[in-house]
Legacy VTK file of the C-alpha trace (Angstrom):
# vtk DataFile Version 3.0
C-alpha trace
ASCII
DATASET POLYDATA
POINTS 306 float
0.000 0.000 0.000
0.987 3.603 -0.533
0.917 6.447 1.964
-1.148 9.547 1.147
-1.893 12.814 2.906
-5.202 14.652 2.543
-5.336 17.974 4.390
-3.860 17.097 7.808
-4.654 13.375 7.758
-2.777 10.320 6.533
-4.177 7.204 4.888
-3.262 4.580 2.291
-4.191 3.660 -1.284
-3.507 0.546 -3.364
-1.537 0.350 -6.614
-4.653 1.283 -8.596
-5.114 4.512 -6.648
-8.107 3.205 -4.710
-8.523 4.223 -1.084
-7.826 1.255 1.207
-7.356 2.998 4.549
-9.200 6.302 4.779
-7.151 9.343 5.869
-7.561 9.149 9.631
-4.123 9.416 11.206
-2.302 12.422 12.621
0.988 10.924 11.504
1.936 7.832 9.528
4.779 6.271 7.576
5.172 3.828 4.720
4.506 0.118 5.107
7.596 -2.050 5.484
7.279 -5.837 5.682
3.519 -5.473 6.155
3.589 -3.031 9.077
3.481 0.773 9.284
3.936 3.237 12.133
0.905 5.460 12.830
-0.196 8.035 15.384
-3.882 8.720 16.029
-5.399 12.085 16.930
-5.832 10.664 20.437
-2.032 10.306 20.513
-2.078 6.501 20.406
1.101 5.304 18.676
2.169 1.980 17.262
2.165 -0.200 14.153
-0.800 -1.237 11.998
-1.053 -4.165 9.603
-2.500 -4.117 6.084
-5.983 -4.607 7.538
-5.601 -1.369 9.540
-5.388 -3.240 12.834
-3.015 -1.786 15.409
-1.159 -4.938 16.372
1.680 -3.178 18.220
0.853 -0.329 20.583
3.906 1.283 22.091
4.763 4.536 23.828
8.245 5.280 22.522
10.273 8.301 21.478
11.247 6.835 18.113
9.646 4.154 15.941
11.776 2.696 13.166
10.691 0.899 10.020
10.785 -2.892 10.072
13.669 -4.560 8.285
14.384 -8.281 8.422
11.618 -8.571 11.002
13.094 -6.047 13.445
12.503 -2.365 14.163
14.542 0.138 16.136
12.711 1.827 19.011
13.881 4.451 21.493
12.735 4.316 25.115
13.983 6.779 27.739
16.647 7.981 25.347
18.126 4.530 24.655
17.790 2.328 21.571
16.706 -1.288 21.275
14.737 -3.498 18.873
11.295 -5.094 18.754
10.044 -7.929 16.574
6.876 -7.982 14.480
4.820 -9.088 17.473
5.974 -6.100 19.481
8.228 -8.177 21.709
11.477 -6.565 22.837
14.291 -8.682 21.394
17.118 -6.261 22.141
16.710 -4.300 25.349
16.825 -0.501 24.944
20.255 0.065 26.466
22.293 1.457 23.591
23.243 4.954 22.564
22.256 4.022 19.022
20.929 1.136 16.958
22.369 1.816 13.524
20.719 -0.867 11.409
19.965 -4.553 10.952
21.771 -7.006 8.661
20.065 -9.823 6.726
21.283 -12.338 9.352
19.553 -10.150 11.988
22.769 -9.023 13.586
22.428 -5.438 14.762
24.838 -2.511 14.632
24.862 -0.853 18.073
26.710 1.987 19.757
27.910 1.521 23.331
30.214 3.831 25.291
30.858 5.879 22.182
31.966 2.929 20.020
30.096 0.793 17.486
30.045 -2.973 17.062
27.834 -5.802 15.847
25.585 -7.758 18.209
23.410 -10.852 17.719
19.968 -11.433 19.224
21.528 -13.369 22.093
23.073 -10.101 23.235
26.607 -11.156 22.326
29.008 -9.088 20.263
30.093 -10.821 17.062
32.201 -7.778 16.164
33.479 -5.922 19.206
32.526 -2.247 19.648
35.806 -0.651 18.642
34.816 1.657 15.799
33.863 5.328 15.874
31.293 4.454 13.201
30.063 1.181 11.723
27.475 0.748 8.973
25.450 -2.337 8.122
26.889 -4.720 5.518
26.325 -4.160 1.821
27.763 -6.577 -0.711
29.680 -8.323 2.071
31.501 -5.240 3.347
30.738 -2.708 6.076
32.011 0.842 6.194
34.024 1.779 9.295
35.331 5.104 10.551
38.228 5.400 12.973
40.081 8.611 13.831
38.412 10.459 10.941
39.544 7.911 8.352
37.227 5.511 6.520
37.777 1.887 5.467
35.865 -1.394 5.192
35.667 -4.680 7.102
34.307 -8.080 6.079
31.671 -10.109 7.921
34.340 -11.652 10.166
35.351 -8.190 11.345
38.660 -8.194 9.468
39.848 -5.025 7.752
39.903 -5.627 3.989
40.214 -2.004 2.837
42.489 0.080 5.046
41.156 3.232 6.680
42.802 5.583 4.213
39.918 7.710 2.962
38.729 11.057 4.271
35.224 10.093 3.197
33.489 7.109 1.623
30.075 5.510 1.266
28.691 1.981 1.104
29.209 -0.343 -1.842
26.571 -0.501 -4.537
26.878 -2.505 -7.756
30.493 -3.333 -6.983
31.736 0.188 -6.375
31.781 2.726 -3.546
32.143 6.497 -3.590
35.391 7.548 -1.932
37.614 10.575 -1.422
41.210 10.801 -0.236
41.167 14.531 0.499
37.498 15.136 1.329
37.072 17.390 -1.688
37.248 15.264 -4.833
35.463 11.938 -5.214
35.715 8.848 -7.380
34.779 5.170 -7.100
36.739 2.259 -5.616
36.334 -1.494 -6.125
36.378 -4.262 -3.498
40.179 -4.070 -3.295
40.079 -0.380 -2.417
41.603 0.735 -5.722
40.111 3.630 -7.658
38.417 2.373 -10.810
37.032 5.838 -11.532
39.513 8.512 -10.516
38.574 11.094 -7.856
37.999 14.067 -10.145
34.407 14.892 -9.184
33.252 17.460 -6.653
30.393 15.164 -5.631
29.113 11.757 -6.703
26.247 9.465 -5.765
26.046 5.677 -5.605
25.583 3.543 -8.696
22.056 2.313 -9.289
21.037 0.471 -12.431
24.455 1.198 -13.945
24.383 4.984 -13.566
25.710 7.366 -10.911
25.077 11.044 -10.338
28.071 13.385 -10.549
28.771 17.080 -10.052
31.827 19.089 -11.059
33.176 21.964 -8.991
32.746 24.377 -11.889
29.155 24.915 -12.914
27.657 23.047 -9.983
25.113 21.097 -12.034
24.424 17.356 -11.736
24.452 14.698 -14.454
25.060 10.942 -14.751
28.017 8.743 -15.671
28.085 5.037 -16.539
30.330 2.420 -14.927
33.175 3.394 -17.281
33.001 7.001 -16.130
31.502 8.229 -19.400
28.943 11.040 -19.225
25.645 9.631 -20.481
23.313 12.366 -19.206
24.718 15.886 -19.320
25.223 17.751 -16.050
22.318 20.209 -16.243
20.263 19.514 -13.110
20.091 21.260 -9.751
19.628 17.879 -8.016
19.549 14.226 -9.063
18.521 11.032 -7.308
19.426 7.396 -8.001
17.731 5.466 -10.781
14.996 3.167 -9.478
12.903 1.040 -11.816
14.320 2.903 -14.826
13.524 6.437 -13.630
15.286 9.031 -11.478
14.179 12.083 -9.544
15.685 15.346 -10.810
15.161 18.976 -9.878
15.599 22.279 -11.650
14.496 25.687 -10.420
13.398 24.015 -7.178
10.823 21.870 -8.993
11.039 18.107 -9.324
10.233 15.560 -12.009
11.364 12.175 -13.346
13.702 11.351 -16.222
14.485 8.083 -17.987
17.971 6.753 -18.766
18.075 8.796 -21.958
17.684 11.959 -19.871
14.176 12.629 -21.176
11.425 13.837 -18.860
8.704 11.275 -18.221
7.082 13.466 -15.574
7.633 17.197 -16.021
9.621 19.176 -13.461
6.687 21.109 -12.026
6.318 19.302 -8.707
7.151 20.641 -5.253
8.945 17.395 -4.369
9.237 13.807 -5.536
10.438 10.461 -4.177
12.123 7.485 -5.829
9.945 4.933 -7.595
8.910 1.941 -5.500
6.855 -0.953 -6.848
5.880 0.924 -9.984
4.793 4.240 -8.448
6.485 7.492 -7.485
5.136 9.740 -4.753
4.934 13.430 -5.576
4.025 16.587 -3.711
2.327 19.514 -5.403
1.893 22.592 -3.219
1.398 20.494 -0.091
-0.828 17.834 -1.653
0.354 14.295 -2.295
-0.175 12.121 -5.340
1.290 9.147 -7.217
2.370 8.694 -10.826
3.231 5.544 -12.751
6.280 5.008 -14.955
4.415 6.300 -17.994
3.914 9.641 -16.257
0.195 9.037 -15.732
-1.607 9.892 -12.532
-2.667 6.964 -10.384
-3.706 9.218 -7.521
-3.904 12.915 -8.357
-3.689 15.915 -6.012
-6.970 17.807 -6.218
-5.354 21.155 -7.050
-3.191 19.766 -9.853
-4.410 20.478 -13.386
-1.232 20.756 -15.460
-1.670 17.389 -17.201
LINES 1 307
306 0 1 2 3 4 5 6 7 8 9 10 11 12 13 14 15 16 17 18 19 20 21 22 23 24 25 26 27 28 29 30 31 32 33 34 35 36 37 38 39 40 41 42 43 44 45 46 47 48 49 50 51 52 53 54 55 56 57 58 59 60 61 62 63 64 65 66 67 68 69 70 71 72 73 74 75 76 77 78 79 80 81 82 83 84 85 86 87 88 89 90 91 92 93 94 95 96 97 98 99 100 101 102 103 104 105 106 107 108 109 110 111 112 113 114 115 116 117 118 119 120 121 122 123 124 125 126 127 128 129 130 131 132 133 134 135 136 137 138 139 140 141 142 143 144 145 146 147 148 149 150 151 152 153 154 155 156 157 158 159 160 161 162 163 164 165 166 167 168 169 170 171 172 173 174 175 176 177 178 179 180 181 182 183 184 185 186 187 188 189 190 191 192 193 194 195 196 197 198 199 200 201 202 203 204 205 206 207 208 209 210 211 212 213 214 215 216 217 218 219 220 221 222 223 224 225 226 227 228 229 230 231 232 233 234 235 236 237 238 239 240 241 242 243 244 245 246 247 248 249 250 251 252 253 254 255 256 257 258 259 260 261 262 263 264 265 266 267 268 269 270 271 272 273 274 275 276 277 278 279 280 281 282 283 284 285 286 287 288 289 290 291 292 293 294 295 296 297 298 299 300 301 302 303 304 305
């Protein structure tokens, strides 16, 4: 189901744009793994299922999205995890829960350091890092003394902490910078396969990555060989998802295809990446959804441009 907002109330539609859960919530988020966080106007908070039944009612300070059957929650300023029945599986005792891996190990922060813990409460990677991300493509980003590297699932360093900045691996490459100013892409060995000549870059998705040069300041896209395939002419670009990417010009958003052609015109207040065939858009405070052909599935009432 897809989240919508009508006036000051949140509800949900299906993929055909039909109302499934009437706008009735003061606050709500997207469904993940069949559950969504909601807040009623009576200030009842928790998670509903697809039948709009609140199956987890919880008074917390933060409610995370479910991933691999677990969700981060914050109680009394400390993080823990609950399962999809609302049972606490990791007691809220950590400064931060920073994500869940597919094997349901959890990145936690304790006494200022991050490590990896299993659901038995035992560390499988000791908390020795200033920062630790979840694993992507078998590697996890680490930060120690303002330098970034990568470890494997056994906790061994496989790419030395030599970078001023870096991001997680995607499609075999990771954005990285030696000096914090110019970025390129490294492979699993830590070698640059695309030299750090860009002022900013974004992760590869569907074979394309956003890039920005220091001169001009506009964004475009390169392929995995570093060739410019969509000219740098945008104020903002997002990753390609399901063949389309969010772009912005003059503070208005739209969607382009891999040829750089607009599928949805850049007249929207804001847009989000495509998920399951639909992209969520905002037009002057009203929400709607478009399909990959640029047709409205759920149209904001005030929108009459196409």
